[in-house]
GUVEX-561744 format. One record per residue (C-alpha): y, z, x; residue number from 0; residue in three letters. Coordinates in steps of 0.05 Angstrom, whole numbers, plus 5000, padded with zeros to 4 digits. Layout:
N
((Y; Z; X); NUM; 'ALA')
...
# end
This chain:
483
((5134; 0955; 1818); 0; 'MET')
((5113; 1028; 1822); 1; 'LEU')
((5050; 1013; 1863); 2; 'PRO')
((5093; 0974; 1911); 3; 'PHE')
((5142; 1032; 1920); 4; 'ILE')
((5085; 1081; 1929); 5; 'ILE')
((5054; 1035; 1981); 6; 'GLY')
((5120; 1028; 2017); 7; 'LEU')
((5131; 1103; 2019); 8; 'LEU')
((5060; 1113; 2044); 9; 'ALA')
((5072; 1061; 2098); 10; 'GLY')
((5137; 1094; 2118); 11; 'LEU')
((5103; 1163; 2121); 12; 'CYS')
((5046; 1135; 2163); 13; 'LEU')
((5096; 1100; 2210); 14; 'SER')
((5136; 1164; 2217); 15; 'PHE')
((5072; 1204; 2231); 16; 'PHE')
((5051; 1153; 2283); 17; 'LEU')
((5121; 1156; 2313); 18; 'PHE')
((5117; 1232; 2319); 19; 'LEU')
((5046; 1228; 2348); 20; 'LEU')
((5068; 1175; 2398); 21; 'SER')
((5129; 1216; 2417); 22; 'ARG')
((5085; 1278; 2428); 23; 'LYS')
((5037; 1237; 2471); 24; 'GLU')
((5095; 1209; 2510); 25; 'LEU')
((5122; 1279; 2520); 26; 'LYS')
((5054; 1303; 2545); 27; 'GLN')
((5049; 1243; 2592); 28; 'VAL')
((5119; 1258; 2617); 29; 'GLU')
((5102; 1332; 2626); 30; 'GLU')
((5038; 1312; 2662); 31; 'SER')
((5077; 1264; 2707); 32; 'ARG')
((5128; 1318; 2723); 33; 'LEU')
((5072; 1367; 2737); 34; 'ARG')
((5040; 1317; 2785); 35; 'VAL')
((5106; 1305; 2819); 36; 'ASP')
((5116; 1380; 2825); 37; 'GLN')
((5046; 1388; 2854); 38; 'GLU')
((5062; 1332; 2904); 39; 'LYS')
((5127; 1365; 2924); 40; 'ARG')
((5092; 1432; 2933); 41; 'ILE')
((5038; 1400; 2976); 42; 'ALA')
((5088; 1361; 3018); 43; 'VAL')
((5130; 1423; 3028); 44; 'ASN')
((5068; 1462; 3048); 45; 'PHE')
((5049; 1409; 3099); 46; 'MET')
((5121; 1408; 3124); 47; 'HIS')
((5120; 1484; 3132); 48; 'ASN')
((5054; 1482; 3169); 49; 'MET')
((5080; 1427; 3216); 50; 'ALA')
((5145; 1467; 3227); 51; 'LEU')
((5105; 1530; 3241); 52; 'ALA')
((5061; 1494; 3292); 53; 'MET')
((5122; 1465; 3327); 54; 'SER')
((5145; 1537; 3341); 55; 'ARG')
((5078; 1556; 3371); 56; 'GLU')
((5065; 1616; 3324); 57; 'PRO')
((5015; 1671; 3336); 58; 'SER')
((4952; 1667; 3295); 59; 'ARG')
((4975; 1727; 3254); 60; 'LYS')
((5042; 1694; 3239); 61; 'ASP')
((5009; 1628; 3219); 62; 'LEU')
((4961; 1663; 3172); 63; 'LEU')
((5019; 1701; 3140); 64; 'SER')
((5057; 1635; 3131); 65; 'ARG')
((4997; 1603; 3098); 66; 'ILE')
((4990; 1660; 3049); 67; 'ASN')
((5064; 1661; 3031); 68; 'HIS')
((5066; 1585; 3022); 69; 'ALA')
((5004; 1587; 2977); 70; 'VAL')
((5034; 1642; 2933); 71; 'ILE')
((5100; 1606; 2928); 72; 'THR')
((5067; 1540; 2911); 73; 'GLY')
((5017; 1566; 2859); 74; 'THR')
((5055; 1623; 2828); 75; 'GLY')
((4998; 1670; 2844); 76; 'ALA')
((5010; 1744; 2849); 77; 'LEU')
((4964; 1754; 2908); 78; 'CYS')
((4927; 1716; 2961); 79; 'CYS')
((4878; 1731; 3018); 80; 'CYS')
((4848; 1692; 3076); 81; 'ILE')
((4778; 1711; 3099); 82; 'PHE')
((4760; 1687; 3168); 83; 'GLU')
((4690; 1670; 3191); 84; 'LYS')
((4670; 1716; 3249); 85; 'VAL')
((4608; 1726; 3291); 86; 'GLU')
((4542; 1734; 3256); 87; 'GLY')
((4562; 1689; 3197); 88; 'ASP')
((4605; 1743; 3167); 89; 'ARG')
((4673; 1740; 3133); 90; 'LEU')
((4731; 1786; 3145); 91; 'LYS')
((4799; 1792; 3111); 92; 'GLY')
((4851; 1774; 3164); 93; 'VAL')
((4913; 1762; 3122); 94; 'ALA')
((4934; 1786; 3053); 95; 'VAL')
((4996; 1782; 3010); 96; 'GLU')
((5005; 1820; 2945); 97; 'GLY')
((4956; 1870; 2915); 98; 'LEU')
((4893; 1829; 2928); 99; 'PHE')
((4833; 1869; 2903); 100; 'PRO')
((4779; 1892; 2952); 101; 'PRO')
((4713; 1854; 2944); 102; 'GLN')
((4672; 1918; 2936); 103; 'ARG')
((4680; 1976; 2887); 104; 'PRO')
((4736; 2022; 2907); 105; 'LEU')
((4745; 2097; 2898); 106; 'SER')
((4802; 2112; 2850); 107; 'GLN')
((4814; 2176; 2887); 108; 'LYS')
((4827; 2138; 2951); 109; 'ALA')
((4879; 2095; 2914); 110; 'LEU')
((4914; 2156; 2885); 111; 'GLU')
((4918; 2190; 2952); 112; 'GLN')
((4945; 2129; 2988); 113; 'ALA')
((5018; 2133; 3006); 114; 'LEU')
((5027; 2058; 3008); 115; 'THR')
((4977; 2022; 2964); 116; 'ARG')
((4989; 1952; 2992); 117; 'SER')
((4978; 1976; 3063); 118; 'GLN')
((4915; 2013; 3044); 119; 'MET')
((4887; 1952; 3008); 120; 'LEU')
((4902; 1909; 3068); 121; 'GLU')
((4867; 1959; 3113); 122; 'GLN')
((4806; 1958; 3067); 123; 'ILE')
((4804; 1882; 3066); 124; 'LEU')
((4809; 1879; 3141); 125; 'ARG')
((4753; 1929; 3150); 126; 'SER')
((4706; 1897; 3099); 127; 'GLU')
((4654; 1849; 3125); 128; 'GLU')
((4625; 1802; 3073); 129; 'ILE')
((4558; 1769; 3084); 130; 'GLN')
((4545; 1696; 3069); 131; 'MET')
((4526; 1691; 2996); 132; 'GLY')
((4555; 1759; 2978); 133; 'GLU')
((4602; 1758; 2918); 134; 'GLY')
((4648; 1701; 2902); 135; 'ILE')
((4676; 1698; 2973); 136; 'ILE')
((4607; 1695; 3005); 137; 'GLY')
((4583; 1644; 2953); 138; 'GLU')
((4640; 1596; 2969); 139; 'VAL')
((4629; 1605; 3044); 140; 'ALA')
((4555; 1591; 3036); 141; 'GLN')
((4561; 1531; 2990); 142; 'THR')
((4626; 1506; 3021); 143; 'ARG')
((4649; 1487; 2951); 144; 'LYS')
((4711; 1514; 2917); 145; 'GLY')
((4708; 1553; 2852); 146; 'VAL')
((4758; 1556; 2794); 147; 'LEU')
((4751; 1617; 2749); 148; 'ILE')
((4800; 1609; 2692); 149; 'PRO')
((4778; 1674; 2658); 150; 'VAL')
((4751; 1725; 2706); 151; 'ALA')
((4743; 1787; 2662); 152; 'GLU')
((4670; 1773; 2645); 153; 'ASN')
((4649; 1737; 2709); 154; 'ASP')
((4595; 1780; 2744); 155; 'PRO')
((4615; 1753; 2812); 156; 'ARG')
((4684; 1784; 2807); 157; 'ILE')
((4691; 1858; 2825); 158; 'VAL')
((4735; 1891; 2773); 159; 'GLN')
((4770; 1956; 2790); 160; 'HIS')
((4792; 2011; 2742); 161; 'LYS')
((4863; 2006; 2767); 162; 'ASP')
((4899; 1956; 2721); 163; 'PRO')
((4942; 1930; 2779); 164; 'SER')
((4878; 1907; 2813); 165; 'LEU')
((4849; 1871; 2752); 166; 'ALA')
((4830; 1798; 2764); 167; 'VAL')
((4849; 1753; 2706); 168; 'ARG')
((4841; 1685; 2738); 169; 'SER')
((4820; 1664; 2808); 170; 'MET')
((4813; 1603; 2854); 171; 'ILE')
((4769; 1608; 2916); 172; 'VAL')
((4762; 1550; 2964); 173; 'THR')
((4732; 1542; 3034); 174; 'PRO')
((4775; 1528; 3096); 175; 'LEU')
((4740; 1469; 3127); 176; 'LEU')
((4757; 1426; 3186); 177; 'PHE')
((4711; 1368; 3205); 178; 'ASP')
((4655; 1401; 3165); 179; 'ASP')
((4664; 1466; 3204); 180; 'ARG')
((4676; 1529; 3163); 181; 'LEU')
((4736; 1568; 3188); 182; 'LEU')
((4740; 1616; 3130); 183; 'GLY')
((4756; 1623; 3055); 184; 'VAL')
((4822; 1622; 3018); 185; 'LEU')
((4826; 1662; 2953); 186; 'ALA')
((4885; 1666; 2904); 187; 'VAL')
((4886; 1710; 2842); 188; 'ALA')
((4927; 1719; 2778); 189; 'ASN')
((4984; 1670; 2761); 190; 'PRO')
((5051; 1705; 2752); 191; 'ASP')
((5051; 1692; 2677); 192; 'ASP')
((4998; 1701; 2624); 193; 'ASP')
((4966; 1633; 2634); 194; 'ARG')
((4901; 1619; 2671); 195; 'SER')
((4894; 1575; 2732); 196; 'PHE')
((4881; 1502; 2714); 197; 'SER')
((4844; 1445; 2747); 198; 'THR')
((4911; 1421; 2773); 199; 'MET')
((4923; 1489; 2805); 200; 'ASP')
((4854; 1483; 2836); 201; 'GLU')
((4870; 1414; 2864); 202; 'ALA')
((4934; 1441; 2893); 203; 'LEU')
((4899; 1500; 2926); 204; 'VAL')
((4845; 1454; 2955); 205; 'ILE')
((4899; 1409; 2984); 206; 'SER')
((4934; 1470; 3015); 207; 'MET')
((4868; 1495; 3042); 208; 'ALA')
((4856; 1429; 3077); 209; 'GLU')
((4925; 1431; 3110); 210; 'GLN')
((4916; 1505; 3127); 211; 'ALA')
((4849; 1490; 3161); 212; 'ALA')
((4881; 1434; 3201); 213; 'LEU')
((4938; 1480; 3223); 214; 'ALA')
((4889; 1535; 3244); 215; 'LEU')
((4846; 1485; 3282); 216; 'HIS')
((4908; 1457; 3318); 217; 'ASN')
((4931; 1528; 3334); 218; 'LEU')
((4863; 1544; 3364); 219; 'ASP')
((4866; 1480; 3405); 220; 'ASN')
((4936; 1497; 3427); 221; 'LEU')
((4916; 1567; 3447); 222; 'ASN')
((4855; 1539; 3484); 223; 'ASP')
((4900; 1491; 3522); 224; 'ARG')
((4949; 1547; 3539); 225; 'ILE')
((4893; 1592; 3563); 226; 'GLU')
((4863; 1534; 3603); 227; 'LYS')
((4931; 1521; 3635); 228; 'GLN')
((4938; 1595; 3652); 229; 'LYS')
((4867; 1596; 3681); 230; 'LEU')
((4881; 1532; 3720); 231; 'ASP')
((4943; 1565; 3748); 232; 'LEU')
((4905; 1628; 3766); 233; 'ASP')
((4850; 1587; 3799); 234; 'LEU')
((4901; 1547; 3838); 235; 'THR')
((4935; 1610; 3862); 236; 'LEU')
((4867; 1640; 3881); 237; 'ALA')
((4847; 1577; 3917); 238; 'ARG')
((4913; 1578; 3955); 239; 'ASP')
((4901; 1650; 3975); 240; 'VAL')
((4831; 1632; 3999); 241; 'GLN')
((4857; 1574; 4040); 242; 'SER')
((4905; 1621; 4074); 243; 'LEU')
((4849; 1669; 4092); 244; 'LEU')
((4802; 1616; 4121); 245; 'LEU')
((4818; 1599; 4193); 246; 'PRO')
((4846; 1530; 4206); 247; 'THR')
((4839; 1535; 4282); 248; 'SER')
((4793; 1573; 4328); 249; 'PHE')
((4804; 1613; 4392); 250; 'PRO')
((4814; 1573; 4455); 251; 'ASP')
((4753; 1583; 4498); 252; 'SER')
((4728; 1551; 4561); 253; 'THR')
((4658; 1571; 4541); 254; 'GLU')
((4651; 1556; 4467); 255; 'LEU')
((4659; 1499; 4418); 256; 'GLU')
((4665; 1519; 4344); 257; 'ILE')
((4670; 1479; 4280); 258; 'HIS')
((4667; 1498; 4206); 259; 'ALA')
((4655; 1456; 4145); 260; 'LEU')
((4673; 1485; 4077); 261; 'TYR')
((4661; 1451; 4010); 262; 'THR')
((4671; 1494; 3947); 263; 'PRO')
((4633; 1473; 3885); 264; 'ALA')
((4692; 1495; 3842); 265; 'GLN')
((4766; 1507; 3852); 266; 'LYS')
((4751; 1577; 3875); 267; 'VAL')
((4693; 1593; 3921); 268; 'SER')
((4652; 1656; 3935); 269; 'GLY')
((4638; 1633; 4006); 270; 'ASP')
((4679; 1650; 4066); 271; 'PHE')
((4675; 1647; 4142); 272; 'TYR')
((4716; 1674; 4199); 273; 'ASP')
((4723; 1669; 4274); 274; 'VAL')
((4754; 1731; 4307); 275; 'ILE')
((4781; 1738; 4377); 276; 'THR')
((4755; 1803; 4408); 277; 'LEU')
((4770; 1840; 4473); 278; 'PRO')
((4737; 1818; 4539); 279; 'ASP')
((4734; 1744; 4518); 280; 'ASP')
((4683; 1759; 4465); 281; 'ARG')
((4685; 1721; 4398); 282; 'VAL')
((4663; 1745; 4330); 283; 'GLY')
((4634; 1695; 4280); 284; 'VAL')
((4620; 1712; 4208); 285; 'ALA')
((4597; 1677; 4145); 286; 'ILE')
((4588; 1707; 4076); 287; 'ALA')
((4571; 1690; 4004); 288; 'ASP')
((4597; 1731; 3946); 289; 'VAL')
((4553; 1731; 3884); 290; 'SER')
((4584; 1698; 3823); 291; 'GLY')
((4639; 1647; 3817); 292; 'LYS')
((4712; 1643; 3799); 293; 'GLY')
((4768; 1693; 3807); 294; 'ILE')
((4727; 1757; 3811); 295; 'PRO')
((4686; 1729; 3868); 296; 'ALA')
((4749; 1703; 3904); 297; 'SER')
((4783; 1771; 3898); 298; 'LEU')
((4722; 1806; 3926); 299; 'LEU')
((4719; 1755; 3981); 300; 'MET')
((4791; 1769; 4000); 301; 'ALA')
((4779; 1844; 4004); 302; 'ILE')
((4716; 1834; 4045); 303; 'CYS')
((4751; 1786; 4092); 304; 'HIS')
((4808; 1833; 4106); 305; 'THR')
((4762; 1893; 4116); 306; 'SER')
((4716; 1854; 4163); 307; 'LEU')
((4774; 1836; 4209); 308; 'ARG')
((4795; 1909; 4212); 309; 'HIS')
((4727; 1937; 4229); 310; 'TYR')
((4711; 1880; 4277); 311; 'ALA')
((4768; 1905; 4321); 312; 'GLN')
((4747; 1977; 4315); 313; 'ALA')
((4672; 1973; 4331); 314; 'TYR')
((4633; 1932; 4382); 315; 'GLU')
((4566; 1935; 4345); 316; 'SER')
((4559; 1883; 4289); 317; 'PRO')
((4512; 1931; 4252); 318; 'ALA')
((4564; 1986; 4254); 319; 'GLU')
((4617; 1938; 4229); 320; 'VAL')
((4572; 1921; 4170); 321; 'LEU')
((4558; 1995; 4156); 322; 'ARG')
((4632; 2010; 4150); 323; 'LYS')
((4643; 1947; 4110); 324; 'LEU')
((4587; 1964; 4061); 325; 'ASN')
((4616; 2034; 4049); 326; 'ALA')
((4684; 2004; 4032); 327; 'VAL')
((4658; 1945; 3990); 328; 'MET')
((4609; 1986; 3949); 329; 'SER')
((4668; 2022; 3917); 330; 'ALA')
((4701; 1955; 3899); 331; 'GLU')
((4642; 1918; 3869); 332; 'MET')
((4614; 1916; 3799); 333; 'ARG')
((4540; 1933; 3793); 334; 'LYS')
((4522; 1860; 3781); 335; 'ASP')
((4557; 1835; 3845); 336; 'MET')
((4539; 1836; 3918); 337; 'PHE')
((4556; 1801; 3983); 338; 'ILE')
((4509; 1771; 4034); 339; 'THR')
((4538; 1766; 4104); 340; 'LEU')
((4521; 1752; 4177); 341; 'VAL')
((4566; 1777; 4232); 342; 'TYR')
((4553; 1756; 4304); 343; 'ALA')
((4589; 1773; 4369); 344; 'VAL')
((4583; 1723; 4426); 345; 'ILE')
((4593; 1749; 4496); 346; 'ASP')
((4597; 1689; 4544); 347; 'PRO')
((4601; 1734; 4605); 348; 'ALA')
((4534; 1766; 4588); 349; 'ALA')
((4505; 1701; 4560); 350; 'ASN')
((4485; 1738; 4496); 351; 'THR')
((4495; 1735; 4422); 352; 'LEU')
((4488; 1799; 4381); 353; 'THR')
((4485; 1796; 4305); 354; 'LEU')
((4472; 1838; 4244); 355; 'ALA')
((4451; 1808; 4177); 356; 'ARG')
((4466; 1836; 4108); 357; 'ALA')
((4416; 1798; 4067); 358; 'GLY')
((4444; 1729; 4085); 359; 'HIS')
((4407; 1665; 4103); 360; 'GLU')
((4375; 1670; 4172); 361; 'LEU')
((4419; 1635; 4223); 362; 'PRO')
((4389; 1583; 4270); 363; 'LEU')
((4388; 1586; 4346); 364; 'HIS')
((4377; 1519; 4380); 365; 'LEU')
((4351; 1529; 4451); 366; 'HIS')
((4298; 1508; 4501); 367; 'ARG')
((4231; 1542; 4504); 368; 'THR')
((4196; 1562; 4568); 369; 'SER')
((4160; 1495; 4570); 370; 'ASN')
((4226; 1457; 4566); 371; 'GLY')
((4223; 1435; 4493); 372; 'GLU')
((4280; 1446; 4445); 373; 'PHE')
((4269; 1489; 4383); 374; 'ILE')
((4313; 1508; 4324); 375; 'ALA')
((4290; 1579; 4311); 376; 'GLU')
((4312; 1628; 4256); 377; 'PRO')
((4340; 1692; 4284); 378; 'VAL')
((4301; 1748; 4251); 379; 'GLY')
((4342; 1808; 4230); 380; 'SER')
((4332; 1862; 4177); 381; 'GLU')
((4386; 1880; 4127); 382; 'GLY')
((4406; 1884; 4054); 383; 'MET')
((4466; 1853; 4018); 384; 'ALA')
((4531; 1893; 4015); 385; 'LEU')
((4536; 1934; 3952); 386; 'GLY')
((4463; 1926; 3932); 387; 'MET')
((4435; 1993; 3953); 388; 'VAL')
((4462; 2063; 3968); 389; 'PRO')
((4497; 2070; 4035); 390; 'CYS')
((4443; 2114; 4066); 391; 'ASP')
((4390; 2061; 4053); 392; 'ILE')
((4435; 2005; 4077); 393; 'PHE')
((4453; 2043; 4141); 394; 'ASP')
((4380; 2056; 4157); 395; 'GLU')
((4358; 1984; 4149); 396; 'VAL')
((4415; 1946; 4182); 397; 'ILE')
((4406; 1933; 4257); 398; 'GLN')
((4433; 1894; 4316); 399; 'ASP')
((4392; 1837; 4344); 400; 'VAL')
((4411; 1809; 4412); 401; 'THR')
((4388; 1741; 4437); 402; 'ILE')
((4404; 1700; 4499); 403; 'PRO')
((4458; 1648; 4488); 404; 'PHE')
((4461; 1603; 4549); 405; 'ALA')
((4499; 1540; 4566); 406; 'ALA')
((4479; 1480; 4523); 407; 'GLY')
((4451; 1522; 4467); 408; 'GLU')
((4477; 1521; 4395); 409; 'SER')
((4480; 1570; 4337); 410; 'PHE')
((4485; 1551; 4263); 411; 'LEU')
((4508; 1595; 4206); 412; 'LEU')
((4504; 1569; 4134); 413; 'TYR')
((4504; 1591; 4061); 414; 'THR')
((4447; 1582; 4012); 415; 'ASP')
((4485; 1523; 3980); 416; 'GLY')
((4457; 1482; 4038); 417; 'VAL')
((4383; 1498; 4033); 418; 'THR')
((4384; 1503; 3957); 419; 'GLU')
((4416; 1435; 3945); 420; 'THR')
((4370; 1398; 3897); 421; 'THR')
((4356; 1324; 3886); 422; 'ASN')
((4342; 1288; 3820); 423; 'LEU')
((4270; 1311; 3823); 424; 'ASP')
((4294; 1384; 3826); 425; 'ASP')
((4267; 1390; 3897); 426; 'GLU')
((4306; 1435; 3945); 427; 'GLU')
((4333; 1411; 4012); 428; 'TYR')
((4298; 1472; 4044); 429; 'SER')
((4307; 1510; 4109); 430; 'SER')
((4252; 1468; 4141); 431; 'LYS')
((4292; 1403; 4133); 432; 'ARG')
((4353; 1438; 4160); 433; 'LEU')
((4316; 1463; 4222); 434; 'ARG')
((4288; 1394; 4237); 435; 'ASN')
((4355; 1361; 4229); 436; 'LEU')
((4390; 1414; 4271); 437; 'PHE')
((4338; 1404; 4326); 438; 'LYS')
((4350; 1329; 4326); 439; 'SER')
((4425; 1341; 4337); 440; 'LEU')
((4414; 1382; 4400); 441; 'ARG')
((4460; 1337; 4442); 442; 'GLU')
((4516; 1335; 4390); 443; 'GLU')
((4580; 1375; 4388); 444; 'ARG')
((4590; 1425; 4330); 445; 'PRO')
((4635; 1379; 4290); 446; 'GLU')
((4583; 1323; 4292); 447; 'ARG')
((4528; 1372; 4275); 448; 'VAL')
((4564; 1396; 4211); 449; 'ASN')
((4581; 1325; 4189); 450; 'LEU')
((4510; 1300; 4199); 451; 'GLU')
((4482; 1359; 4159); 452; 'ILE')
((4532; 1347; 4103); 453; 'PHE')
((4517; 1272; 4101); 454; 'GLU')
((4442; 1288; 4099); 455; 'SER')
((4455; 1334; 4039); 456; 'LEU')
((4494; 1281; 4003); 457; 'GLU')
((4439; 1230; 4015); 458; 'HIS')
((4386; 1279; 3993); 459; 'PHE')
((4418; 1300; 3927); 460; 'LYS')
((4436; 1229; 3906); 461; 'GLY')
((4472; 1230; 3839); 462; 'ASP')
((4459; 1303; 3825); 463; 'SER')
((4517; 1351; 3828); 464; 'GLN')
((4531; 1407; 3878); 465; 'HIS')
((4523; 1471; 3838); 466; 'ILE')
((4538; 1518; 3896); 467; 'ASP')
((4589; 1523; 3952); 468; 'ASP')
((4569; 1494; 4019); 469; 'ILE')
((4593; 1526; 4083); 470; 'THR')
((4571; 1511; 4154); 471; 'LEU')
((4594; 1543; 4219); 472; 'VAL')
((4566; 1512; 4283); 473; 'ALA')
((4577; 1543; 4352); 474; 'VAL')
((4557; 1512; 4419); 475; 'ARG')
((4558; 1540; 4489); 476; 'ARG')
((4588; 1486; 4533); 477; 'LYS')
((4540; 1457; 4583); 478; 'SER')
((4551; 1464; 4658); 479; 'GLN')
((4573; 1391; 4664); 480; 'GLN')
((4627; 1397; 4609); 481; 'SER')
((4657; 1458; 4642); 482; 'THR')
# end
């Protein structure tokens, strides 16, 4: 009987022990489940906060601050810092919350003298530049793998400072990656109790880092779109201003036919042309090409256009007009910019055309030679581009050239976008092709001349793109029969 009782008691003890063990395991499982649920809620709340922040179009500084605050709230860390990847594969602290320790040894004297320690630490972190592979931050950036350091006191990668408030007990460092592109590094330090960070904490921080990288990427895309929209608006306004400056009609003349063709390669062009009514039935014709593209070139073009009109009315000599124009424009231009320009004055009463050339393409004069043959001849004229050399040198070189311009003769002004148009074999259209085509169009009116040249350019280039603006101005003296 006694052995039975002893066996029964032993069985009961074993059952009770197994019951307690099972209850403990169940409690651990339940705690683990609750911990996972908590981690999920934190992660979901973090994603919700990021989405909410993005819907309000925050600044980059505001978004970084939100990320830091959400990470600290979710992990219970005492401090957090985001290091952003900058030029030269370096890392720079761009957002910090709490007393996050600098990543290089710090002078204790500097800390003691600081009026506001947190502000001074933030200033130090923002001024530090960490190289790839340097310290724990540089290591994570280089390897693109997160690091959990449960106990940091003896880890040689962690900079420990004498100030107890800057001591690092435990740390999680993870990269901010989007589509395998490194945006920066997220680092959190020191849980708010005596515990160390766990693998679950690490998983939570990694999840937050993924969402933070996505938010930063989306913000960059949003800012890029906003900047593009602003640029598109600026370009549209600049294009509208240009269209107002370019003449849409030409002076009525019983002696001259004029036509212009203008095709910008981009929304805003550096080319411009003008036809100016002058006293005594004379007509001024100009064409110019501003170096560069976009808004700076268009603004320079607008200034040049306005100044040209002013000086054209004040001086009869094209060379003198360009001297005055160069003096004004030199003060407006950057050193890397210049303007090529041809300005011609046609005097039907004198049957002459007088021009001055500031480094522009040589215009073409289509006329009969003494033996009765037609020739498309470049009009030779010395001159340098506006803004390229000092005024005294420019003034000495620029000169007027006067040629006969009789009934039935034509004159062609063009920009280098015409002769430098290339085909798929990288061959240029060339001035020779232009002269031959212009000669073959000797019986055509200016509008037909420009259209034929443009169609020839389109055929020549094939599927290649126009990389430069194309501007043509054709002038023809009406023949005796047409008048």
